[in-house]
N, C-alpha and C positions, 0 to 999 in steps of 0.2 A: 540459399535464400532466393526466393522467386522475385520476379520483377516488381510485383505489386508491393511486397514487403520492403524492398529497397526504396521504392517511391515514398512509402509511408515514413520510413526513418529519415529520408532526405528532407521531407517537408517538416517533420518534427524538429529536426536540428535547426532548420531555418526559422521556425516559429519560436523556439525556446532560446536560441543563442545567436541568431542571425547568421548561421553558417550557410553560405550560398548553396542552394540545392544542386546536386550533381546529376540527378535523374528525376524527370517529371513525367506525368501521364501525357501521352501524345495525342489522344483523341477521347471522344465521349465514352467509348467502351472502357478504356483504362481508368478514366475518372470514376465510372460507375463501380468497377471492381475495387478501386481504392476506397470509395465511400463505404462499401459494405465491410471491408477489412477494418477501416478506421472505426466504424460503429461497433464491430466485434470487440475491439480493444478499448473503446471508450475515449477516443482521441479525435473525434470528428471536429469539434470546435477548435482545437489547437491547430489542426491541419487547415481548417477554413481560414483561420487568422493568417496562415502562411500564404494560402491561395489568393487572398485579397491583396497581398503585397506583390504578386506577380504581375508581369505585363498583361494587358487585357487579352491578347491572343493566346497566352499560356494558361489562362484561367478556365475552369469548367464552363461549358456552354449548355444552353437549352434546359431541359427538365432536370437534369442531374445537378445543375447549378442551383436550382430552386431547392432541391433536397438538401444540399450542403448548407445553404443559408437558413432554411427553416429549422434544421437540426441544431445549428449553432445558436439560433435565437431562442430555442426551447431551453437549451442548457443555461444560457445567460439569465433567462427569466427565472428558472428554478433556483439559480444561485442567489439572485436578488431576493426571492421569497424566503430562502433559508436565512439570509442575512437579517431580514426583518424579524423572523421568528427568534433568532439568536439574540438580537437586541432586546426583544421582549422578555426572554428568559433572564438576561442579565439584570434588567430592571426589576423583575419579580424577585430575583435572588437578593438584590441589594435592599429592597423593601422589607425582606424577611431577615435581614441581618446576616446573610450568608455570602460567601465569595464563590463565584462560579469559575471553574477551570475548564479549559477547552483543549482537546487533542484531535489528532488526525486531520480529516479533510479541510475544514474551514481554516485551520491554522496553516496548512501546507499551501493553500491556494495563494497566499501572499508572496510566495517565492516565485510565482510564474509572472511573465510579462503582463498578461491579462488575467487577473485572478478569477474572473467569472468564466474563463474558458476551461478551467479545471473542474470536471463534474464532481459533485459532492453528493454521495448517496444519502447520508444521514448526518446528524449532529451528535458528536460524542462529547459528553461533559462529565465533570465530577465536582464535588463541593468540598471546599477547604474549611478547616483541616480535614484530611481524608480519613474518616473513621466510620464505624458502623452507625453511630448516632446521626452524623450529618448525612450519611447515605440515606437513611430512612426519612430524615427531614426533607431531603431533596426529592425523594419519591413522592412524599405527600404534597410538596409544592407543585410537582409536575402532574399530579392527578393519578398517580399509580401507587398508592400506599399498600395495596394488596397484590402487587405484581409478583408473578412467579419468578423467583430468583434462580439464576444458574450458577451462583457463586462468584460471578464476575461483574455483571451489570443487570439493570432492569430497563425495559423498553416501553415506550409510550409514543403515540402519534399525536402531535400538536399541530393543528391547522394544516393537516396533510403532510407534515414533515415528521419522519421518524427520529426520535430522540433517545439516546442511550445514556443512562446515568451509571457511571462506573464506580464500583467499589474497589476493583483491582484493574490494573492496566493490562496484565497478561493472564494467560490461562493457568500458569503455575503448574504445568504437568511435569516439567523436567527441572533438574537442579539449576541449569543455566537460566531458565526463566525465573526461578525464584531468586537467584542472585541478581538478575537484572531488575526485578521488581523492587528489591530493597534499594538498589542504586537510584532508581527513578523516584521512589518515595523520598529518599534523602535529598534529592535535588529540588524538591518542592519548595524548599526555603528560598530558592532563587527564581521562583516563578515570576514571569513578567507582569507588568501592571494590567495587561489585557487577559491575564489568566492562562498564558501559554507556558509550556515547559521551557526551561533554559536550554540553550544550544546543546550542552553536554548531556542533559537529561533526555532531550529529544533524540540525540544521536543514538542512545541505547534503546529508547522506546521504538523508534522507527525501524532500526535494524531487527529487533526481536519481532515486531509486528509483521514485518515483511517476510522474515524466515518462517514465522508461524503459519503463513499461508501454505508453505511447503509441508510443514509438519501435519497440518490438518487434512489437506486434500491433495497434496503433491501437485499443487498448481501455484502459479505466481503471475498475477496480472501485470501487464505492461505498466499500468498507472503507478503501481508501487515502486517500480524501478525508476520511473521518471521523477517521482517524489523524492527518492533518495538522492538522485543526482542534483536536482534543483536545490534541495536542502543543503547539501555539502557546498555547492557553489555560493549560495547566498550567505552562508555563515563562515566563509573561509577566514575572515579576520578574527573569529571568536573560537575556532576549533584548532587546537594544537595537534598536529598529526601524531606526535610522540605520545601524547596523552590519550588520543583515540586508540592507538595501538595497545597501550597498557590496559585500558579498560576492556577492550575487546578480548584480549588474551585472558584477562581475569575472569570474564564470564564465559570463556570457552567458545567465542564466536568469531575469532580472527579470520579463519578461512572464508566464512560467509561474508564477512565485512569486505574482504578483498575482492571476491568474485562479483559481488553486487556492485562494488564501486567501479570495477573494470567495465561491466556491462552498462551501467548507468552513464558512464562517460561516453561510451560508444553510441548509445541511444539519444542522448541529449546534445552531444557535441560540446560538452563542458570539459575544461581542462582540470582533471581531478588526479593527476599523476602523483601529486604530493601526498595523497592519502593512501596510496597503494603501498603496502609494506612488504609484500612477498610475491614471488611468482606463483601463478596458478597454472596447473596443467592445461594446455590449450584445448585438449579434448574435453575437459570439464567445462571450460568456457563455452565451447561449441554446443555441448549438450544442454547447458543451462539456457543458452540463447534459443535453442530449438524448443525447449520446454516453455519458454515465455512467449515466443512469437508464433509458434505453430500450435500452441495450446494442446500439446499432446499429454493430457492429464490421464491419470489412472482411474478407470471406472470402479465403483464399489464392487466388493466381492458379491457374486450373484447370490440371491436368496435361495433357500431350500437345500443348501449343502450341509452334509453332516460334518462333525468336527474334523475328521480326517481330511475330507475334501477341502474344507476352508483352510486348513493348515497347509495343504499342498499348494493351493492358489497363492496364499500369502508368501510361502517360501519361494515360489517362482518369481513373484514380483519383487521380493527383497533382493533376489539375485540380480534382477535386471537393473535395479536402482541402487546397487551397492555403492557406486561412486557418489551418490547424492548424500549419503549419510554423513559424509565429512562436513557438510554444510548445514546440518540440522542441529537443533538444540537438544540433543539426546545422547546418552552414552550407550554403549553396547548392552549392559545389564538392563537398562530401561527399555531398550528395544525388544530384548528377549522377553521381558515381563509383558510388554504390550502384545506380543504375538501370542503368548500363552493365554492372556486375557481374552483375546479374540477367538480362542477355541471354544469358549463357553458363552461369550457375549456376542450375539449376532449384530452385525453392522446395520 
């Protein structure tokens, strides 16, 4: 781990949990490098919150200080605008006799010391009760009755903010995802007055949503790991570790649950040891850390290859990431089928 990455994690822990930073940028050049790394990972505003708490002589100076403050102000303004759009959507839903549910970004921001410092890309909603009829009513309310559906959600832009209306929470490509979807839907009876999932329902959803980033593109944004850690910390009095373990084992995601909890504790500085139920090979932890922090993602298979060439490329990549499959929501037969499918379906 290079010096700039260590500085980023040190300031993140200070911002999120008040853990005193053990390594700080020493000059303008290091603050500049840190700014671009933080921007790459979407944590500029969180780090700026920490920098503002440092002694004046330790804070960024000159032009780079202006870059930090302007970027943070932009994030906070966008968050405020999204909050206003969300309030408008809730009012419109209530006027139409519907209940609006909310998942992901706007619900997770409440777990951070400063909610507006957590960047939110879009607003993810659903309408209760969750069924095809209410889904279509919701699309009409949002102004996208003829939206092209992908089987999971419909998208529309409202006042410059992208809104996704969900029919399903997950992509349902694998058995574990379908089991998790059923559990999440069953938990809707315990939805909060604000329309947020219950802690146990959110536990399953956040874990599956985070791991699905790996399934889709073999990438895992730092923000998702921070969300996981802050969620576990904030709901410690409502989450029973034994029950968490039982559910994760039931949906086949216990290894992923453990490795993500280990890394989120490291990144956020939160004490999450009570949730970790088994030892994870240190080499896997190191590889996953590298995947997240260094963004060493796999590029798509090059176009123009014949089926045999595509198979060879995919086989080589599968060999390289063999360790990762233990933490993905797929079984060996499903992976074999996926590889066969990609012989005839171009990526």
